[in-house]
Structure formats: structure tokens, C-alpha cells
C-alpha positions, 0 to 999 in steps of 0.5 A: 660637464660632458654634456656641455662640451658635447653641446658645443661640439654638436653645434659644429656638426649642425652647421653642416646640415646641408648635404656634403659632397660625396667623398669620391667626388671631393677626391675626383674634383679637388685632388690630383688623380692617382698615378698608379702602377700602370704609368711609366712617367718618372717622378722629380729627382731627389733623395729620401728627404723628398719623402718626409716633410721633416727631412726636406725642411717643409712644414706641416701645412694647413690642409684645404677646407675639403678635409673639414668637409670630409671629417664632417661627412665621416662623423655624420650625425650627433648620435654617431659623434657620441659613438665616436667619442665613447670609442675614443675614450675607450682607446685612451683608457686601454692605451695607457697601460700598454704604453707603460708596459712598453716603456718598462720592458724596453727593446726586449718587448720586440719578439725574436725568432731564429731562422730555422734550418733548411728543412723547417724553413719550408714549413708553416710559420707556426712550426718556426716558434711556439704559440706565445711568440707567434701571438706576441708578433701579432700583438707587437707587429714587429719581429727580429729574425736572427741568422737569415743569411750568414754574417760572412755573406752580409759583410761581403755584400756591404763591401761590394756596395762600398766598391760600387759607390767608389766606382760611381761617385756621382751617386745621389744620397742623403745628406749631400755632404756625407752620403749615407742613404744612397739612391741605389737600387741595382747594385749586385749586392742588393739584387743578390740579397733580394734573390737569396732563397732565405730572404724569399722564404722569410717573406713568403712564410711570414706573409702566409703565416700571419696575414689572411684573405677570407674575401678570396672565397667570394671574389669573382674569378673574372676580376682579379683586382682584389685577388692575392697570392700569399704563397708567391712574393714579388721583389721591391727594389728599395734603397740602402743605408750605411750610416756613419758613427756620430751622424745626426742628420738622418734623424727620421722621426716617428712616421708611417709609410704608404700614405699620409692624409690618403688614409682618410681621403681614399674611399677604400682606406676608409672602408678598411677602417670601417670597424673603427670609424663606422657603426658602433666604432668597435675598434677592437674588431679591426683585424690588422692581419686581414686585407679587409672584408672586401680586400680594400687594403689591396686597392687602397691608394696611398699615393694620391699626390704622386709624391717623390717617395709615395709607394704605389704597391701594397707592402704588408711588411716593411723590412731590412737586412742588417749588414752591421753589428748594431744595437740601441743608440747606434743609429738603428730602427725604433718602433712603437711596438703595439698594433691594435690600440695604436692603430685605433688611436691614430685613425681616430685622432683627427676627429678630436682636439684638446680643450686646454693646452699644456706644456710638455714635461722635461721628458717630452711627454705631457701631463696626465690632466692634458691627456685625460679623456675629459680634456678632449672633444670632437673637432669638425670645425677644422681641416686638421689631420695631425701629422699630415701634409699633402704629398708626404708620409704621416709623421707623428710627434708628441704634439700631434699624437701626445697619448703615444708618449713617443719620446719614451715609448718609441723602442729601439730594435735589440742588437742585430748582427750582419745577416739578421732581418727585421720585419714590421707591419705596415701600420706600425709607427717607426723611426730611425734613432736621432743620433748614431752614438756607436763606433761602427757603421749602422748598415741595412738594405731595405727589403720588404715582404710583398705578396703577388697581387694585380697592382703589385705585379703591374708595378713589378713589370714597370720595375723590371724595365727599370732594372734592365735599363738601370733607371730609377724605379717609379716609386722613387725620385726620378733621374737617370739612376744607375743606367751608366754605372759601372758594375751594376747588376744584370739579368744574368745574375738572377738564376733561381726560378723563384727569384726570376718570378719575383722580378717579373722575369719568369711565370709563376706556378699554380698549386693545389689549395689555391682559390679560383681567384688566386689561380686566375691572378696567376694566369693573368700575371703569367700572360703579361710576362709571356707578352713581354718575353715575346717582345724581346 
């Protein structure tokens, strides 16, 4: 039975025996050039709805034929097609029991850590928790951190934001008729939160304690493009949310930020997935906590189409700080808390299609016979990359990624209090609950953890200009922003050295133990800061 199916699949490969144009050439001739962190051109005006096809009302469009050619190039030979099929089958086999375990455990599957006292907070992450908890964070790719700032401080920030909105009613937001996700970046509360020593410490400690960059030892110090400093973090200005009880419009479904189809189209991204897609397709060898054998993740381009919400920085951790008492079913974050198996499944998914379709079960999942590996064969005849449309994030659904059992396995974050923080790995599938069924607001400030790198810092210097002028940061829908707003934050409010460094307002320090490449990166960043200061 399998041999017949494979013969059918092989015929589609044989159709493309003629050499396929290299992927690099396909990108350079067929796709828009990447508007990286060195450009200062603003994007079109809009809101968070511009980022997602589902919120903007756009449909998943058929991708151009070059994506079919791309799939064929990546599959290559019949022998490699067989290797990919066996890897796919093993992923499906290993994924199912993990999905069942997530469903049975519910929110408690998400690891929780208490923010320690000042003395411990400066120590390595391994001293914050026991080895079992640390291992679970690595496995799940998400963590809830209790008590990063006091409840009083978090609630004070929320009231400050409300006053800022009231003083500036022209602020844009989603939905337009009942603004809850605000296009705000420079309120005093947001800037103070990003500058708070506890938040900076959480970012630095979790980055340095979970990610590793072995490639740094072999980098030519004269080239800092792939260098990184995990002990130095930079600030990324993002939005905030004050979601009202009963809201169902901000129903942001399962997705992954930082690029959609770019995850396969960009050569550096493909190289990063090498363990999953190339050679023996030994997906278990893929290390999501590394930046790639040659630092590919640091230079991979997740915004090839200059999308309104495309992210041109590398965010190893996305995150938010809670400003409300919020639990499951109260408009909170949902995640698919599994990193390795889910990543392998998502990366391999575009190359396979079902032989026989099926109708969804009442709970939104699919019957076992549809999900069984025997029902799935290689697909190199179509340009389909499920969940992808040009210029949008990767959005997942039961139809596009049925084996994840998203309706039942997407897990709400456990109860959070004002001052708690949640971090999740940039490859983790996440969503926002479709309806806020609680009685109080569900409020967060989006604050990710971003390390110092060449590309990240180039963006920060652009962001610095936006901050000083009150305009919208480059990664977000453009416009005048808060330039004329009353009561926005100013540079005078950023006092600590660490906070000023993170905002590109002060030079970084070199310390013992840094690699030559890391020191060269810091020298380069400091020279840029000094040049800007000299202009002033």
C-alpha cells in the first residue's frame, strides 16, 4: 500500500528533473527586498489587525508557483523524499501522546517560577529553581513568573495608561468601535515598565540561562553580523492591551510571529531547520535553544514583504507583564506548550497532504483514521504552505495543522496577578482566548526579551529616534503616532544606566568571560551611540 502511494508521489518529483532555480535567486527576483533595520521608511497606517489575515478579514491566498518550485528543490531526490516521509511518520507518532498529556493536564502544564529576592535575582537561572522546573521550561517553551513587580506598581501603571488614553482620545486601536489593543508605545507607564530593573533582570537571566550560542567561538571578530550578547538586553517598544469583559472581537487564533512563509523562503531560516529538513531529517537533533550552528537565527529575515506588523528584530522570547487579575476563560493568553515535536511538525507540514479528507468531530478535532500517517503523502505538486499568506504571520487552525488538536490542546495560562510576567519561546504557537468571559479587564503590556545583536541594535537606534520624536516604531503600522500626545514619556524619565543602554541612549560595558566576537559587537554598538550623541 505504501509503495503504491510513494510511486504516485515520486511522479510529481520526476516532473521537476530540470534544474530548479536556486532559492536565493527565486527570492531576489520574485519577492520584495527585505526592508531591514537600516531603513527609516514608515509602514502604512493600521492597527494590530493589519498583522493577521484573520483579524484584517483577508483570506489565505494561493501562493505563487515559485513556492511549488521551492518545495521541490527542498525535497530533491526520491531518496530524500522517503527520508522526509519517515521523519514525518515519526513526528506524528511522538506527537500524539504529548498532545494527550497536554489536554489532560490543562493550565498546570505550564511551569511557574517565583521572582526571587534581589540577591538571588542576579544569580544564574539555575539558582532560581530546581532542575526539574528548568527542564520543563525547556520542554514547554513557556513560563509564568510570579511577582516580577508589585501589584501596586502594575495597577498604578494601568491607571496611568487609562489617563493617557483619556487625555489623547485620537489614539488608534482595535477594534475601532471599542478600543482595547492600543497603538501606544511611548506612554510613561510603558517606558517605565521596560526600564524597570526587575523586568530587565528577568529578560537577561532567562535569555542567558536558556539560550546558548556556541557559534560565537568561531566567529571572525572583524564581522559582528552573527555575534550576540546574552548578558545585555535591548528594549523593544510594543503595544498594550486592556481587554473588556465580554469582548469577542480580539479573537486572535493560534499563530507564530516573526514571519510566515519566510520560515521556508528565507535561506537562513531553511539552514536553521537543517536537522529537520536535510540529510537524515533527524528532527530530534534540532536545538530550539541554540541560534543555529552558524548563528542563522540571528540573521534570518522574517519580514520579506515589509508587512505592517512584520518584526525585523530577533525576539527569542515574546512576553507580557500583567496589569490585571486574570485566569483561564477571562481573555488571556493560550499556548501550545510543546516545543520540539510541535516545531518539527510545523516545519514538515507543507510537504504533506492527506489522501482522504474527513469531517471534523464535534470538538473541532479530526478522527484517528484521518490523522493516521498512512493517510498522508508527500506534496510537491502544489504551492501550498498551510496557514501562510504573503505579508502575514503564520496562522494555524484545525484545518491547516490537524495533528496538533488545537481546539483541545491550546492551553490557557494559569491565573496571573498584576505584576506577573509570562515569557514564551518565539517558535511556540500562541493565541488569545476567543471570548473574555470574566468580570474584570484583561490587561497586559507586551514586553519581549531581546538580546544585543547587530541587527537588533540597528533597530533600537531607529527606535530611539522614534521615541525622541514620539512617532511609531518602524516595525508597526505607521503614522504620526504620539508625536502630539499630551503626557508622553521623555528621555528625562529614563535614569538607570541599564535602561539607557537598552534604549540605545548609553554605551554598554565589556566584562570578563565575553568572547572576542561579543566584545567586538559591543565596541561597534558603542561607536554608533557615541556618533548619535555627537550629532546632538
